[in-house]
C-alpha positions as CSV (number, residue, x, y, z in Angstrom):
1,X,-60.3,-4.2,-13.8
2,X,-60.3,-7.4,-15.8
3,X,-58.3,-7.6,-19.0
4,X,-60.4,-7.4,-22.2
5,X,-61.4,-10.8,-23.5
6,X,-60.3,-10.4,-27.1
7,X,-59.9,-13.4,-29.5
8,X,-56.3,-14.5,-29.8
9,X,-54.3,-14.3,-33.0
10,X,-52.3,-17.2,-34.4
11,X,-48.8,-17.5,-32.9
12,X,-45.7,-18.4,-34.8
13,X,-42.8,-20.3,-33.3
14,X,-39.9,-21.9,-35.2
15,X,-41.8,-21.1,-38.5
16,X,-44.8,-23.1,-37.3
17,X,-48.1,-21.3,-36.8
18,X,-50.2,-22.3,-33.8
19,X,-53.9,-21.6,-34.1
20,X,-55.9,-20.3,-31.1
21,X,-57.5,-23.1,-29.1
22,X,-54.9,-25.7,-30.0
23,X,-51.9,-27.5,-28.5
24,X,-48.8,-28.1,-30.5
25,X,-45.6,-29.9,-29.7
26,X,-42.4,-28.8,-31.5
27,X,-38.8,-30.1,-31.5
28,X,-36.3,-27.3,-31.9
29,X,-33.1,-28.6,-33.6
30,X,-29.9,-28.4,-31.6
31,X,-26.3,-29.3,-32.6
32,X,-26.0,-33.1,-33.2
33,X,-24.1,-35.4,-31.0
34,X,-20.6,-36.4,-32.3
35,X,-22.1,-39.7,-33.4
36,X,-24.3,-37.5,-35.7
37,X,-27.4,-38.5,-33.8
38,X,-29.9,-35.6,-33.8
39,X,-30.7,-33.7,-30.6
40,X,-33.8,-31.5,-30.1
41,X,-35.3,-29.2,-27.5
42,X,-39.0,-30.2,-27.0
43,X,-41.5,-27.3,-26.7
44,X,-45.2,-27.6,-26.0
45,X,-47.4,-24.6,-26.8
46,X,-51.0,-24.4,-25.6
47,X,-52.5,-21.4,-27.2
48,X,-55.8,-20.2,-25.7
49,X,-58.7,-18.9,-27.7
50,X,-58.6,-15.6,-25.9
51,X,-55.7,-13.1,-25.9
52,X,-53.6,-12.9,-22.8
53,X,-50.1,-13.3,-21.4
54,X,-47.6,-15.7,-22.8
55,X,-46.1,-17.6,-19.9
56,X,-42.9,-19.6,-20.3
57,X,-42.4,-22.5,-17.9
58,X,-38.9,-24.1,-18.3
59,X,-37.0,-26.9,-16.6
60,X,-33.7,-28.7,-16.6
61,X,-31.5,-25.9,-17.7
62,X,-29.3,-27.9,-15.4
63,X,-29.7,-31.4,-16.8
64,X,-29.7,-33.2,-13.5
65,X,-32.5,-31.1,-12.0
66,X,-35.5,-33.3,-12.7
67,X,-38.4,-32.1,-10.5
68,X,-39.3,-29.5,-13.1
69,X,-39.8,-32.1,-15.8
70,X,-42.5,-33.8,-13.7
71,X,-44.0,-30.4,-12.7
72,X,-44.4,-29.6,-16.4
73,X,-45.9,-33.0,-17.2
74,X,-48.5,-32.6,-14.5
75,X,-49.2,-29.0,-15.5
76,X,-49.8,-30.0,-19.1
77,X,-52.3,-32.7,-18.0
78,X,-54.2,-30.4,-15.7
79,X,-57.9,-29.8,-16.3
80,X,-57.5,-26.1,-15.4
81,X,-55.9,-25.5,-18.8
82,X,-59.2,-26.2,-20.5
83,X,-60.0,-22.6,-19.4
84,X,-56.8,-21.0,-20.5
85,X,-56.6,-17.4,-21.6
86,X,-53.3,-16.5,-23.3
87,X,-50.6,-19.0,-24.0
88,X,-48.6,-21.5,-22.0
89,X,-45.2,-22.3,-23.5
90,X,-43.6,-25.3,-21.7
91,X,-40.0,-26.5,-22.2
92,X,-39.5,-29.6,-20.0
93,X,-35.8,-29.9,-20.6
94,X,-33.8,-27.0,-22.0
95,X,-30.5,-28.8,-21.6
96,X,-31.3,-32.0,-23.4
97,X,-27.6,-33.0,-23.4
98,X,-27.4,-32.8,-19.7
99,X,-30.6,-34.8,-19.2
100,X,-29.3,-37.5,-21.4
101,X,-26.0,-37.6,-19.4
102,X,-27.5,-37.1,-15.9
103,X,-25.3,-34.0,-15.8
104,X,-25.7,-30.4,-14.6
105,X,-23.6,-29.3,-17.5
106,X,-23.4,-29.5,-21.3
107,X,-20.8,-31.8,-22.9
108,X,-18.4,-28.8,-23.2
109,X,-18.6,-28.6,-19.4
110,X,-20.2,-25.2,-19.5
111,X,-23.1,-24.1,-17.3
112,X,-26.0,-23.3,-19.6
113,X,-27.4,-20.9,-17.0
114,X,-24.2,-18.8,-17.3
115,X,-24.3,-18.7,-21.1
116,X,-27.3,-16.5,-21.9
117,X,-28.2,-14.7,-24.2
118,X,-26.0,-17.0,-26.2
119,X,-24.6,-16.7,-29.7
120,X,-25.5,-18.4,-33.0
121,X,-21.8,-19.2,-33.7
122,X,-20.4,-19.5,-30.2
123,X,-19.7,-22.5,-28.0
124,X,-22.2,-25.4,-27.7
125,X,-23.7,-23.8,-24.6
126,X,-23.9,-20.4,-26.4
127,X,-25.7,-22.0,-29.3
128,X,-28.3,-23.8,-27.1
129,X,-28.9,-20.6,-25.2
130,X,-29.3,-18.7,-28.5
131,X,-31.9,-21.1,-29.8
132,X,-33.9,-21.0,-26.5
133,X,-33.8,-17.1,-26.4
134,X,-34.5,-16.6,-30.1
135,X,-37.2,-19.1,-30.6
136,X,-38.9,-19.3,-27.2
137,X,-38.1,-16.5,-24.7
138,X,-38.5,-13.8,-27.3
139,X,-42.2,-14.9,-27.7
140,X,-43.0,-14.7,-24.0
141,X,-44.3,-12.0,-21.6
142,X,-43.6,-13.7,-18.3
143,X,-41.6,-16.7,-17.1
144,X,-40.8,-19.2,-14.3
145,X,-37.7,-21.3,-14.4
146,X,-37.8,-24.6,-12.4
147,X,-34.7,-25.7,-10.5
148,X,-33.7,-28.0,-7.6
149,X,-30.7,-28.1,-5.3
150,X,-27.4,-29.5,-6.6
151,X,-26.4,-33.2,-6.2
152,X,-26.6,-34.3,-2.6
153,X,-28.3,-31.0,-1.6
154,X,-32.0,-30.5,-1.1
155,X,-33.8,-27.2,-1.0
156,X,-37.0,-26.1,0.7
157,X,-39.5,-24.9,-1.8
158,X,-38.6,-21.2,-2.4
159,X,-38.8,-18.5,-5.0
160,X,-35.8,-16.4,-6.0
161,X,-36.5,-13.2,-7.9
162,X,-35.7,-9.6,-8.2
163,X,-38.2,-8.3,-5.7
164,X,-37.4,-4.7,-6.5
165,X,-39.4,-5.0,-9.7
166,X,-43.1,-4.6,-8.8
167,X,-44.5,-7.1,-11.3
168,X,-42.0,-9.7,-10.5
169,X,-42.6,-9.2,-6.7
170,X,-46.4,-9.5,-7.3
171,X,-46.0,-12.8,-9.1
172,X,-43.5,-14.1,-6.6
173,X,-46.0,-13.5,-3.8
174,X,-48.8,-15.1,-5.9
175,X,-46.7,-18.3,-6.3
176,X,-47.7,-19.2,-2.8
177,X,-44.5,-20.6,-1.2
178,X,-43.6,-19.4,2.3
179,X,-40.1,-18.2,1.5
180,X,-39.0,-15.6,-1.0
181,X,-35.3,-14.7,-1.6
182,X,-34.5,-11.3,-3.1
183,X,-31.8,-12.7,-5.4
184,X,-29.6,-10.6,-7.5
185,X,-29.4,-11.4,-11.2
186,X,-26.2,-13.3,-12.2
187,X,-24.3,-12.6,-15.4
188,X,-25.2,-15.0,-18.1
189,X,-28.3,-16.4,-16.4
190,X,-31.6,-16.9,-18.0
191,X,-33.1,-14.5,-15.4
192,X,-30.6,-11.8,-16.4
193,X,-31.2,-12.2,-20.1
194,X,-35.0,-12.1,-19.5
195,X,-34.6,-8.9,-17.4
196,X,-32.7,-7.3,-20.2
197,X,-35.8,-7.9,-22.4
198,X,-38.2,-6.6,-19.7
199,X,-39.6,-10.0,-19.0
200,X,-40.5,-10.7,-15.4
201,X,-39.0,-14.1,-14.4
202,X,-39.2,-16.2,-11.3
203,X,-36.8,-19.0,-10.3
204,X,-38.4,-21.8,-8.3
205,X,-36.1,-24.0,-6.2
206,X,-37.2,-27.2,-4.5
207,X,-35.9,-30.7,-3.9
208,X,-32.6,-32.3,-4.9
209,X,-30.9,-33.2,-8.2
210,X,-31.6,-36.6,-9.9
211,X,-34.5,-37.2,-7.5
212,X,-38.3,-36.7,-7.7
213,X,-39.6,-35.1,-4.5
214,X,-43.4,-35.3,-4.2
215,X,-43.6,-32.3,-1.9
216,X,-41.5,-30.2,-4.2
217,X,-43.4,-31.3,-7.3
218,X,-46.8,-30.5,-5.8
219,X,-45.5,-27.1,-4.5
220,X,-44.3,-26.3,-8.1
221,X,-47.5,-27.4,-9.8
222,X,-49.7,-25.4,-7.5
223,X,-47.3,-22.4,-7.6
224,X,-47.4,-22.2,-11.4
225,X,-51.2,-22.5,-11.4
226,X,-51.4,-19.8,-8.8
227,X,-49.1,-17.6,-10.9
228,X,-51.3,-18.2,-13.9
229,X,-54.4,-17.2,-11.9
230,X,-52.6,-14.0,-10.9
231,X,-51.9,-13.3,-14.5
232,X,-55.7,-13.9,-15.3
233,X,-54.7,-16.8,-17.5
234,X,-56.9,-19.1,-15.4
235,X,-60.1,-18.4,-13.5
236,X,-59.6,-17.2,-9.9
237,X,-58.9,-20.1,-7.6
238,X,-61.4,-21.2,-5.0
239,X,-61.1,-19.1,-1.9
240,X,-58.4,-20.1,0.6
241,X,-56.2,-18.1,3.0
242,X,-53.3,-16.5,1.2
243,X,-50.8,-15.6,3.9
244,X,-48.0,-13.1,3.0
245,X,-44.7,-15.0,2.3
246,X,-41.6,-14.2,4.3
247,X,-38.7,-12.5,2.6
248,X,-35.3,-13.5,3.7
249,X,-33.0,-10.8,5.0
250,X,-30.0,-12.9,4.1
251,X,-28.7,-16.5,4.1
252,X,-25.5,-18.4,4.8
253,X,-24.2,-22.0,4.6
254,X,-22.8,-23.6,7.8
255,X,-19.8,-25.6,6.9
256,X,-18.1,-28.7,8.5
257,X,-15.2,-27.9,10.7
258,X,-13.9,-31.4,10.4
259,X,-14.0,-34.3,7.9
260,X,-16.0,-37.4,8.7
261,X,-19.4,-39.0,8.8
262,X,-22.4,-36.7,9.4
263,X,-25.5,-37.4,11.4
264,X,-28.3,-35.4,12.8
265,X,-28.5,-32.8,10.0
266,X,-31.6,-30.8,10.6
267,X,-34.6,-31.2,8.3
268,X,-35.7,-28.5,5.9
269,X,-37.9,-25.9,7.5
270,X,-36.4,-26.4,11.0
271,X,-36.0,-23.3,13.2
272,X,-32.5,-22.7,14.7
273,X,-31.0,-20.3,17.2
274,X,-27.3,-19.4,17.9
275,X,-25.6,-22.4,19.6
276,X,-28.1,-25.0,18.4
277,X,-26.5,-28.2,17.1
278,X,-27.3,-28.6,13.4
279,X,-25.1,-31.7,12.8
280,X,-22.5,-34.0,14.4
281,X,-19.4,-34.9,12.4
282,X,-17.6,-38.1,13.7
283,X,-14.5,-40.0,12.6
284,X,-15.5,-43.3,10.8
285,X,-14.5,-45.4,13.9
286,X,-16.1,-43.0,16.4
287,X,-13.0,-41.8,18.2
288,X,-13.9,-38.1,17.8
289,X,-17.2,-36.3,17.5
290,X,-17.6,-32.6,16.7
291,X,-20.9,-30.7,17.1
292,X,-21.6,-28.2,14.4
293,X,-23.4,-25.2,15.8
294,X,-25.7,-22.5,14.3
295,X,-24.3,-19.0,14.5
296,X,-27.5,-17.2,14.0
297,X,-31.3,-17.3,14.3
298,X,-33.0,-18.6,11.2
299,X,-34.7,-21.3,9.2
300,X,-33.1,-24.2,7.3
301,X,-33.8,-23.7,3.6
302,X,-31.2,-26.1,2.2
303,X,-29.2,-29.0,3.5
304,X,-26.7,-31.7,2.5
305,X,-28.2,-35.1,2.0
306,X,-25.0,-37.2,1.9
307,X,-23.6,-38.4,5.2
308,X,-19.9,-38.0,4.2
309,X,-18.2,-34.6,4.4
310,X,-14.8,-33.0,4.1
311,X,-13.8,-30.0,6.2
312,X,-15.2,-26.9,4.7
313,X,-18.0,-28.5,2.8
314,X,-21.5,-27.0,3.2
315,X,-23.9,-28.8,5.6
316,X,-26.9,-26.5,6.3
317,X,-28.2,-23.4,4.5
318,X,-29.8,-21.0,7.0
319,X,-31.9,-18.0,6.0
320,X,-32.6,-15.2,8.4
321,X,-36.1,-13.7,8.8
322,X,-37.7,-11.2,11.1
323,X,-40.1,-13.8,12.6
324,X,-38.5,-17.2,12.3
325,X,-40.9,-19.0,14.7
326,X,-43.9,-18.0,12.7
327,X,-42.3,-19.0,9.5
328,X,-41.4,-22.5,10.9
329,X,-45.1,-22.9,11.7
330,X,-46.1,-21.7,8.3
331,X,-43.8,-24.2,6.6
332,X,-45.2,-27.0,8.6
333,X,-48.8,-25.9,7.6
334,X,-47.6,-25.7,4.0
335,X,-46.3,-29.3,4.1
336,X,-49.6,-30.5,5.5
337,X,-51.6,-28.7,2.9
338,X,-49.6,-30.1,0.0
339,X,-49.9,-33.6,1.3
340,X,-53.7,-33.2,0.8
341,X,-54.4,-31.4,-2.4
342,X,-53.2,-29.0,-5.1
343,X,-56.1,-26.5,-4.9
344,X,-57.7,-27.5,-8.2
345,X,-59.4,-30.7,-9.3
346,X,-56.6,-32.8,-10.7
347,X,-56.4,-34.4,-14.1
348,X,-57.0,-38.2,-14.0
349,X,-53.3,-39.0,-14.2
350,X,-52.3,-36.6,-11.4
């Protein structure tokens, strides 16, 4: 049954009232730099005319993970939002300090995604987390946090979530990526703090730090739009097949047994079997070559992108599934589909 189409009430964030049918940009004050220059957390609120869910879309909790910033930019320019029911609350970079410094961390070297729910009088990381939780997350009913792989590591588009929660699992499936990981909640994470408030939260992973990845960005834009459609914040999308995503049974990084120069690392989405060569590590002058072998059936969901490695460093992240061959075919179809369109008419600026 469709949700009742009641008129929305005004929404107040950071002591500013947002009227239904309007878009407002806010700058939440954060602790100043030591030069005394001000720092703010930008927040864009699009408040629909009709009552509905309040969806948080956040990015750059790790300041070097940039794809989410572009996903939010395209999302905010999308013509579908003209028909919005409920409220979209977008925060393109939660960790403004990290974005300024091209750094995963805050200036105090803390990981913001291990600092939630934060404290008004704690460390710098705790204070940023507190502002975000108190002013933004507390106003939301659902959320999706946008991430990438770390530096020199790229991730296949995937959703990580607590799939034991029915509402979270429903939205994870609606997001539309081929791979779901049933990921436990980490202490101090945004997902953990959101779960404590009863707020279903997805974590979308795709691409690599400090790089824009068009495939990852398109996957994210379309995924958020699909999630909004599932929440009845947008009209139902035009009919298209919606295959059931694959849920990973487990995952493991394959590590280099020797130091050296790497070549032939498998692409994301590749299918592997035990004994398959996933990479070759050679000495710089070519005297020795070592083949790195897969030790299980699975699909590559993450990989190193730098051709230099020390012994013990991670090379290829393999997830195991019941039907790996079918998943590999699905991923290839997913790539082709995102090369063509996003499922909605795009705004003029893409």
